BABADREN-547866 format. One record per residue (C-alpha): x, y, z; residue number from 0. Coordinates in Angstrom, 1 decimal, padded with zeros to 4 digits. Layout:
BEGIN
{px X, py Y, pz Z, k NUM}
...
REM end
This chain:
BEGIN
{px -009.0, py 023.4, pz -006.1, k 0}
{px -008.6, py 024.9, pz -002.6, k 1}
{px -006.7, py 028.1, pz -002.1, k 2}
{px -004.9, py 028.4, pz 001.3, k 3}
{px -002.3, py 030.6, pz 002.8, k 4}
{px 000.3, py 028.7, pz 004.9, k 5}
{px 003.8, py 029.2, pz 006.2, k 6}
{px 006.2, py 026.6, pz 004.8, k 7}
{px 009.8, py 025.9, pz 005.7, k 8}
{px 011.8, py 027.4, pz 002.8, k 9}
{px 014.7, py 024.9, pz 003.2, k 10}
{px 012.3, py 021.9, pz 003.0, k 11}
{px 010.5, py 023.4, pz 000.0, k 12}
{px 013.8, py 024.0, pz -001.8, k 13}
{px 015.0, py 020.4, pz -001.1, k 14}
{px 011.6, py 019.1, pz -002.3, k 15}
{px 011.8, py 021.1, pz -005.5, k 16}
{px 015.2, py 019.7, pz -006.2, k 17}
{px 014.1, py 016.1, pz -005.5, k 18}
{px 010.8, py 016.4, pz -007.4, k 19}
{px 012.3, py 018.5, pz -010.3, k 20}
{px 009.5, py 021.0, pz -010.1, k 21}
{px 009.8, py 024.6, pz -011.2, k 22}
{px 007.5, py 026.5, pz -008.9, k 23}
{px 006.4, py 026.4, pz -005.3, k 24}
{px 002.9, py 025.6, pz -006.3, k 25}
{px 004.0, py 022.7, pz -008.5, k 26}
{px 006.3, py 021.4, pz -005.8, k 27}
{px 003.5, py 021.4, pz -003.2, k 28}
{px 001.0, py 019.8, pz -005.5, k 29}
{px 003.5, py 017.1, pz -006.6, k 30}
{px 004.4, py 016.3, pz -003.0, k 31}
{px 000.8, py 016.0, pz -002.1, k 32}
{px 000.1, py 013.8, pz -005.2, k 33}
{px 002.9, py 011.5, pz -004.3, k 34}
{px 001.7, py 011.1, pz -000.7, k 35}
{px -001.8, py 010.3, pz -002.0, k 36}
{px -000.3, py 007.7, pz -004.3, k 37}
{px 001.6, py 006.2, pz -001.4, k 38}
{px -001.6, py 005.9, pz 000.5, k 39}
{px -003.3, py 004.2, pz -002.4, k 40}
{px -000.4, py 001.8, pz -002.8, k 41}
{px -000.5, py 000.9, pz 000.9, k 42}
{px -004.3, py 000.2, pz 000.5, k 43}
{px -003.6, py -002.1, pz -002.4, k 44}
{px -000.9, py -004.0, pz -000.6, k 45}
{px -003.2, py -004.4, pz 002.4, k 46}
{px -005.8, py -005.8, pz 000.1, k 47}
{px -003.3, py -008.4, pz -001.2, k 48}
{px -002.2, py -009.2, pz 002.3, k 49}
{px -005.8, py -009.9, pz 003.3, k 50}
{px -006.1, py -012.7, pz 000.7, k 51}
{px -004.3, py -016.1, pz 001.4, k 52}
{px -002.2, py -017.1, pz -001.5, k 53}
{px -001.0, py -020.7, pz -002.1, k 54}
{px 001.8, py -021.1, pz -004.6, k 55}
{px 002.5, py -024.7, pz -003.9, k 56}
{px 002.9, py -026.7, pz -007.1, k 57}
{px 003.5, py -023.5, pz -009.1, k 58}
{px 006.7, py -024.9, pz -010.6, k 59}
{px 004.8, py -027.5, pz -012.6, k 60}
{px 001.9, py -025.4, pz -013.7, k 61}
{px 003.5, py -023.6, pz -016.6, k 62}
{px 004.0, py -024.9, pz -020.2, k 63}
{px 007.3, py -026.0, pz -021.7, k 64}
{px 008.7, py -028.1, pz -018.9, k 65}
{px 007.3, py -026.2, pz -016.0, k 66}
{px 008.1, py -022.7, pz -014.7, k 67}
{px 009.4, py -020.9, pz -011.7, k 68}
{px 008.8, py -022.1, pz -008.2, k 69}
{px 006.7, py -019.4, pz -006.6, k 70}
{px 006.2, py -021.1, pz -003.3, k 71}
{px 008.6, py -018.8, pz -001.5, k 72}
{px 007.5, py -015.6, pz -003.2, k 73}
{px 005.3, py -014.3, pz -000.4, k 74}
{px 008.2, py -014.8, pz 002.2, k 75}
{px 010.7, py -013.0, pz -000.1, k 76}
{px 008.3, py -010.1, pz -000.6, k 77}
{px 007.7, py -009.7, pz 003.1, k 78}
{px 011.5, py -009.9, pz 003.8, k 79}
{px 012.2, py -007.2, pz 001.3, k 80}
{px 009.5, py -004.9, pz 002.8, k 81}
{px 011.0, py -005.3, pz 006.3, k 82}
{px 014.5, py -004.4, pz 005.1, k 83}
REM end
């Protein structure tokens, strides 16, 4: 752990504490930093998936019991929802 002394905007800290449901300033700061690190990791995972071409053509007939869901438009739908 690193110990630092910083000036923090009290209003932002109070709002963050309400949103995060934390009880102390230290817990609020640590949780906010943890969530940002998690967002970075999630973005890296998404970038990794984006770097691999995926072909869902013919997916509707590849499942048992009379076929399955047509996944051919899945990538386009995911990209559209990320833009919105």
